[in-house]
KOLVO-777065 format. One line per field, with one value per residue: residue number from 0; residue in one letter; x, y, z of N, C-alpha, C, O in turn. Coordinates in steps of 0.1 Angstrom, whole numbers, plus 5000, padded with zeros to 4 digits. Each point is the difference from the previous one (the first is absolute). Last residue first. Example, Ala and Ser with C-alpha at 12.3 -4.5 7.8 and 13.67 -1.06 7.14 Angstrom:
2
resi c(1;0)
resn c(s;a)
n_x c(5128;4998)
n_y c(4978;4932)
n_z c(5071;4998)
ca_x c(5009;4991)
ca_y c(5011;5012)
ca_z c(5000;5000)
c_x c(4992;5009)
c_y c(5011;5012)
c_z c(5008;5000)
o_x c(5005;5010)
o_y c(5011;5000)
o_z c(5001;5007)
// end
This chain:
177
resi c(176;175;174;173;172;171;170;169;168;167;166;165;164;163;162;161;160;159;158;157;156;155;154;153;152;151;150;149;148;147;146;145;144;143;142;141;140;139;138;137;136;135;134;133;132;131;130;129;128;127;126;125;124;123;122;121;120;119;118;117;116;115;114;113;112;111;110;109;108;107;106;105;104;103;102;101;100;99;98;97;96;95;94;93;92;91;90;89;88;87;86;85;84;83;82;81;80;79;78;77;76;75;74;73;72;71;70;69;68;67;66;65;64;63;62;61;60;59;58;57;56;55;54;53;52;51;50;49;48;47;46;45;44;43;42;41;40;39;38;37;36;35;34;33;32;31;30;29;28;27;26;25;24;23;22;21;20;19;18;17;16;15;14;13;12;11;10;9;8;7;6;5;4;3;2;1;0)
resn c(s;e;i;v;d;g;k;k;v;i;y;i;g;d;q;f;v;r;p;d;f;g;k;i;k;s;l;k;e;i;r;a;a;a;n;g;l;t;e;l;d;n;g;e;l;t;v;l;d;g;k;v;n;v;k;v;e;p;n;v;l;l;k;r;a;s;k;e;g;l;f;n;d;l;t;i;e;n;g;k;a;t;v;k;v;p;f;h;a;y;v;i;k;m;t;y;i;f;g;k;s;v;g;i;f;l;s;n;i;i;s;k;w;t;g;v;v;a;v;d;s;k;k;n;r;t;t;y;i;k;i;k;n;d;e;m;e;v;r;t;y;e;y;i;f;k;k;t;v;t;g;r;p;g;k;v;t;l;s;g;a;q;l;t;v;n;i;g;k;p;i;e;i;i;e;e;m)
n_x c(7229;4936;4964;4948;4946;4950;4944;4969;4964;4963;4981;4958;4961;4943;4969;4937;4963;4981;4991;4951;4988;4998;5057;5049;5062;5052;5036;5020;5050;5048;5021;5032;5057;5038;5016;5046;5055;5026;5022;5052;5058;5038;4983;4965;4959;4973;4954;4985;4976;5043;5041;5017;5014;5022;5014;5007;5010;4965;4937;4949;4947;4967;4944;4971;4966;4956;4969;4970;4981;5026;5057;5043;5052;5030;5057;5033;5056;5039;5040;4977;4979;4941;4966;4942;4964;4946;4950;4968;5023;5049;5036;5061;5031;5055;5036;5048;5043;5051;5051;5046;5022;4962;4947;4998;4994;4952;4966;5000;4973;4944;4984;4995;4955;4954;4998;4988;4946;4962;4992;4963;4946;4986;5012;5022;5041;5027;5030;5030;5048;5052;5046;5057;5047;5019;4963;4952;4940;4945;4946;4944;4959;4974;5006;5016;5049;4997;5040;5021;5049;5033;5046;5018;5044;4989;4976;4951;4980;4952;4988;4977;5041;5055;5048;5019;5043;5014;5034;5022;5008;4968;4973;4956;4969;4958;4964;4961;4964)
n_y c(1721;4979;4976;4979;4992;4995;5018;5038;5010;5043;5054;5044;5030;4997;4985;5006;4981;4962;5013;5040;5033;5025;4995;4974;5012;4997;4998;4950;4977;5010;4968;4955;4993;4998;4952;4965;5006;4981;4947;4980;5021;5020;5047;5038;5002;5037;5002;5031;5011;5048;4995;5017;4966;5006;4960;4994;4991;5034;4988;5025;5021;5036;5023;5030;5046;5029;5019;4952;4969;4946;5003;5032;5007;4986;4989;4986;5005;4994;5034;5029;4985;4999;4998;5008;4985;5009;4970;4973;4945;4970;4977;4984;4963;4978;4960;4998;4964;5000;4971;4992;4976;4997;4968;4943;4972;4987;4955;4952;4992;4984;4947;4965;4998;4968;4944;4985;4995;4953;4961;4997;4980;4945;4968;4981;5034;5023;5033;5038;5008;5033;5009;5015;4999;4990;4980;5021;5001;5000;4969;4993;4983;5054;5043;5046;5023;5054;5039;5042;5011;5042;5001;5003;4957;4959;4967;4998;4975;4988;4979;4976;5006;5001;4979;5017;4992;5019;4982;4999;4938;4963;4956;4961;4966;4957;4979;4952;4980)
n_z c(5684;5013;5040;5009;5022;5009;4969;4956;4978;5033;5007;5010;4964;4984;4965;4995;4974;5039;5059;5024;5048;5039;5028;4993;5008;4999;5047;5012;4979;5026;5039;4995;4997;5045;5028;4984;5020;5052;5008;4989;5012;4988;4952;4969;4951;4959;4956;4946;4957;4988;5022;5061;5052;5055;5045;5058;5041;5036;5008;4998;4989;4964;4983;4950;4994;4970;4976;4971;4965;4991;5018;4995;5037;5048;5020;5052;5023;5030;4962;4973;4944;4975;4949;4982;4951;4974;4982;4981;5007;5036;5043;5004;5035;5019;5033;5034;5022;5043;5014;5019;5051;5046;4992;5007;5051;5027;4994;5033;5052;5007;5000;5045;5036;4995;5017;5054;5021;5000;5041;5041;4995;5007;5052;5039;5046;5022;4949;4966;4965;5001;4963;5001;4989;5059;5023;5033;4991;5022;5002;5027;5019;5018;4960;4968;4976;4964;4975;4964;4966;4966;4952;4958;5001;5043;5047;5039;5055;5034;5057;5036;5045;4976;4966;4943;4955;4942;4949;4963;4991;5026;5024;5009;5031;5009;5040;5019;5043)
ca_x c(5010;5013;5005;5013;5013;5012;5005;5010;5002;5014;4999;5012;5005;5012;5013;5009;5000;5002;5014;5001;4998;4989;4987;4992;4988;4990;4999;4990;4987;5001;4995;4985;4990;4999;4991;4987;4998;4995;4988;4988;4991;5008;5004;5012;5004;5007;5004;5006;4989;4988;5007;4990;5004;4988;5004;4994;5009;5010;5011;5008;5015;5005;5013;5003;5008;5013;5004;4998;4996;4986;4997;4988;4991;4993;4989;4994;4987;4992;5007;5010;5005;5013;5009;5015;5007;5015;5008;4990;4995;4987;4989;4989;4995;4985;4994;4986;4991;4988;4989;4996;5012;5013;4996;5001;5013;5008;4995;5006;5012;5003;4997;5010;5012;4998;5002;5013;5005;4999;5009;5012;5000;4999;4988;4996;4989;5000;4987;4995;4986;4991;4990;4987;4995;5010;5012;5012;5012;5010;5012;5009;5007;5002;4986;4995;4997;5000;4989;4998;4987;4995;4992;4991;5006;5006;5007;5007;5006;5011;4999;4991;4985;4999;4987;5002;4986;5002;4986;4997;5011;5011;5002;5015;5004;5015;5004;5011;5002)
ca_y c(5009;4994;5010;5002;4998;4992;5002;4993;4992;4994;4985;4996;4998;5007;4992;5011;5011;4994;4996;4986;4997;5006;4997;5007;4991;5002;5013;5002;4994;5005;5012;4996;5000;5014;5007;4994;5003;5015;5003;4996;4993;4988;4999;4993;5001;4989;5006;4989;4994;4994;5003;5000;5007;4998;5010;4998;4991;5006;4998;4987;5000;4988;4997;4989;4989;4999;5013;5007;5015;5000;4988;4998;5010;4995;5007;4998;5001;4990;4992;5009;4994;5003;4994;5006;5001;4999;5013;5011;5000;5010;4998;5011;5006;5004;5011;4998;5011;4996;5010;5004;4999;5007;5017;5005;4999;5011;5012;4998;5003;5014;5008;4998;5008;5015;5003;4997;5011;5013;4996;5005;5014;5005;5003;4996;4989;4991;5002;4988;5006;4988;5005;4996;5007;5002;4991;5002;5000;5004;5007;5000;4986;4990;4992;4995;4988;4993;4991;4994;4998;4992;5006;5011;5012;4998;5013;4994;5010;4996;5011;4997;5000;5005;4997;5000;4997;4997;5006;5014;5008;5000;5015;5006;5010;5006;5007;5014;5006)
ca_z c(5000;4991;4992;5004;4991;5006;5014;5005;4989;4999;5002;4998;5012;5003;5003;5003;4988;4985;4996;4996;4986;4992;5008;4995;4997;4990;4997;5009;4993;4987;5003;5003;4987;4994;5009;4997;4985;4997;5007;4991;5009;5003;5015;5002;5012;5006;5012;5009;5009;4989;4986;4990;4987;4992;4988;4986;4996;4994;5010;5000;5005;5008;5003;5010;4995;5010;5001;5011;5000;4998;4998;4990;4996;4989;4999;4987;5000;5004;5013;5004;5013;5002;5011;5000;5014;5000;5002;5000;4988;5001;4989;5003;4989;5001;4988;4996;4995;4993;5002;4986;4988;5004;5002;4987;4993;5005;4991;4981;5002;5001;4989;4992;5005;4996;4986;4998;5003;4991;4986;5005;5001;4986;4995;4988;5000;5013;5009;5003;5004;5002;5010;4996;4987;4990;5004;4991;5006;4991;5005;4989;4999;5012;5002;5013;4999;5013;5003;5012;5005;5012;5015;4996;4992;4988;4993;4990;4990;4991;4988;4991;5005;5013;5005;5013;5007;5014;5009;4998;5003;4987;4999;5001;4990;5002;4987;5001;4987)
c_x c(5010;5010;5012;5006;5013;5013;5010;5002;5012;5000;5015;5002;5015;5004;5009;5012;5014;5000;5002;5014;5001;4998;4990;4986;4987;4987;4992;4998;4988;4987;4998;4994;4987;4991;4997;4989;4985;4997;4997;4987;4989;4991;5007;5004;5013;5006;5009;5004;5004;4987;4988;5004;4989;5006;4989;5004;4996;5011;5015;5012;5003;5014;5003;5014;5001;5008;5012;5010;4997;4993;4985;4994;4990;4991;4993;4988;4995;4984;4991;5004;5012;5004;5012;5005;5013;5005;5016;5006;4992;4994;4989;4991;4988;4996;4987;4997;4988;4993;4988;4988;4996;5012;5014;4998;4998;5014;5009;4997;5008;5014;5002;5001;5011;5010;4998;5003;5019;5008;4998;5011;5015;5002;5003;4987;4998;4990;5001;4986;4994;4987;4991;4991;4985;4996;5011;5011;5011;5013;5011;5013;5009;5007;5001;4987;4997;4996;4999;4985;4998;4983;4998;4993;4988;5005;5008;5007;5008;5000;5013;4999;4990;4985;4999;4986;5001;4986;5006;4987;4997;5011;5008;5000;5014;4999;5013;5005;5011)
c_y c(5001;5012;4994;5011;5004;4997;4989;5001;4990;4991;4993;4986;4996;4997;5009;4989;5008;5011;4993;4996;4986;4999;5005;4997;5011;4993;5001;5016;5006;4996;5009;5016;4998;4999;5015;5010;4996;5004;5015;5004;4995;4991;4989;4998;4992;5003;4987;5006;4989;4995;4995;5006;4998;5009;4999;5011;4996;4990;5005;4999;4987;5002;4989;4999;4990;4988;5000;5012;5005;5013;5000;4986;4996;5012;4996;5007;4997;5002;4989;4995;5009;4996;5005;4994;5004;5001;4998;5015;5014;4999;5010;4999;5009;5007;5000;5010;4995;5012;4995;5011;5004;4997;5007;5015;5007;4999;5012;5013;4997;5003;5012;5009;4995;5008;5013;5004;4997;5012;5011;4996;5004;5014;5005;5001;4998;4989;4991;5003;4985;5005;4987;5005;4995;5009;5003;4990;5004;5001;5001;5009;5001;4990;4992;4993;4995;4986;4994;4994;4992;4997;4991;5007;5009;5011;4992;5013;4994;5015;4997;5010;4997;5000;5004;4998;5002;4999;4996;5005;5017;5011;5001;5012;5003;5008;5007;5001;5010)
c_z c(4989;5001;4992;4992;5006;4993;5005;5015;5002;4987;4999;5006;4998;5013;5003;5006;5003;4989;4988;4996;4997;4984;4994;5009;4998;4998;4988;4996;5010;4994;4987;5004;5003;4986;4992;5005;4996;4987;4999;5006;4992;5010;5004;5017;5003;5016;5005;5014;5008;5008;4989;4987;4992;4987;4991;4992;4985;4995;4992;5009;4999;5004;5011;5003;5011;4998;5009;5004;5012;4998;5000;4997;4990;4997;4986;4998;4986;5000;5002;5015;5003;5013;5003;5015;5000;5015;5001;5000;5000;4986;5003;4988;5002;4986;5001;4989;4993;4994;4992;5000;4987;4990;5002;5000;4984;4995;5006;4992;4985;5002;5001;4987;4990;5004;4996;4984;4995;5003;4989;4990;5003;4998;4985;4994;4985;4999;5012;5008;5003;5004;5000;5011;4997;4989;4988;5006;4990;5007;4986;5003;4989;4999;5012;4998;5014;4998;5012;4999;5013;5001;5010;5013;4999;4991;4986;4992;4990;4992;4991;4988;4990;5003;5013;5006;5017;5007;5012;5007;4998;5003;4988;4997;5001;4986;5002;4984;5002)
o_x c(5009;4996;5009;4999;5000;5009;5001;4999;4998;4990;5009;4997;5005;4993;5012;5000;5008;5003;5011;5004;5005;4991;5002;4995;5000;4994;4992;4988;4991;4991;4989;4990;4991;4992;4989;4990;4992;4991;4989;4991;4993;5004;5004;4998;5000;5006;4995;5007;4992;4995;4997;5004;4995;5006;4996;4998;5009;5009;5002;5006;4993;5009;4992;5008;5000;4996;5010;5012;4993;4988;4993;4995;5002;4991;5006;4991;5007;4992;5000;4992;5010;4992;5008;4994;5008;4999;5004;4998;4998;5007;4994;5005;4991;5008;4994;5004;4998;5002;5002;4999;5007;5011;5003;5006;5008;5006;5004;5007;5010;5005;5006;5010;5008;5003;5005;5009;5007;5007;5010;5009;5004;5007;5011;4996;5004;4998;5007;4997;5000;4999;4998;5003;4996;4997;4996;5003;4998;5001;5000;4998;5002;5009;5011;4989;5009;4990;5011;4991;5007;4992;5003;4992;5002;5001;5007;4994;5009;4991;5011;4992;4989;4991;5007;4990;5010;4990;5006;4994;4992;5000;5012;4992;5005;4996;5001;4998;5001)
o_y c(5008;5011;4993;4999;5010;4994;4988;5011;4989;4993;5004;4998;5002;4997;4996;4995;5002;4998;4998;5005;4993;5004;5011;4988;5012;5000;5009;5003;5003;5008;5005;5004;5004;5008;5005;5003;5007;5008;5004;5004;5009;4988;4993;5009;4989;5010;4989;5011;4991;5006;4988;5011;4989;5010;4989;5012;4996;5005;4997;5010;4992;5005;4996;4999;5003;4989;5007;4999;5010;5001;5003;4997;4992;5003;4998;4998;5004;4994;4991;5000;5000;4998;5000;5003;4997;5011;4991;5010;5006;4999;5001;5001;4997;5006;4989;5012;4990;5011;4990;5009;5005;5007;5009;5007;5009;5010;5008;5005;5007;5010;5006;5004;5008;5010;5004;5007;5009;5005;5005;5008;5011;5004;5004;4992;5008;4991;4990;5011;4991;5009;4993;5004;5001;5012;4999;5000;4999;5008;4993;5011;4989;4997;4996;5004;4995;4998;4996;5007;4990;5010;4988;5009;5012;5011;4990;5010;4993;5005;5001;4999;5006;5006;4994;5006;4995;5007;4990;5010;5003;5009;4996;5003;5003;4995;5008;4991;5009)
o_z c(5000;4996;5006;4987;5007;5005;4998;5006;4998;4997;4992;5012;4989;5010;5000;5011;4991;4988;4994;4989;5008;4994;4994;5000;5005;4990;5000;5000;4994;4998;5000;4995;4992;4997;5000;4992;4992;4998;4995;4993;4994;5003;4991;5009;4996;5003;5003;5000;5003;5010;4996;4998;4999;5001;4996;5004;4992;4993;4988;5004;5007;4993;5009;4991;5012;4995;4998;4996;5002;5000;5009;4989;4991;5007;4990;5008;4990;5008;4992;5009;4993;5010;4990;5010;4991;5006;5006;4992;4990;4990;5010;4989;5007;4993;5002;5001;4993;5003;4992;4991;4993;5001;4993;4993;4996;4996;4992;4992;4996;4994;4991;4996;4998;4994;4990;4996;4994;4992;4994;4999;4996;4991;4995;4991;4992;5008;4999;5004;4992;5008;4990;5011;4989;5003;4989;5012;4988;5008;4991;5005;4995;5009;5004;4996;5007;4992;5005;4995;5002;5000;4998;4999;4999;5006;5001;4995;5003;4994;5005;4991;5001;4994;5008;4996;5005;4998;5002;4997;4992;5009;5001;4991;5010;4990;5009;4992;5009)
// end
């Protein structure tokens, strides 16, 4: 099984020891592609992904890598955005983002603030009851959103009654410029 991806214009790609670096107008993203039976090679203006054996799991890896590489191209040319909503019914929550630190104040009336450091590649913006995350790497962005959701997880309360938290509303949208 083999897949061939053509490199879009305006994007530079380098491959070194299984590490693929993609440079575009929005920045640079590097990913490692190392798996026992699957290989990535560059030929001319194309990336070739192939497997040395045709097992179902190896064919799945080829398809996954193709999807990841395509999302890298979109990320460095257009970028991705996640939108999250702050929900509270019992206590007014104050969410602030300063640099790469997110602070959750007065969550369920707690005296101490909950804090989280996100990857510096992710830009966090809080406006009203919406938190937006922007970045070039879809995986890093998704991990940051999941960690923010986990930051507002409620322990010891009935989640059917206390639905307070920060939840993903839209994910992976391409930034419109």
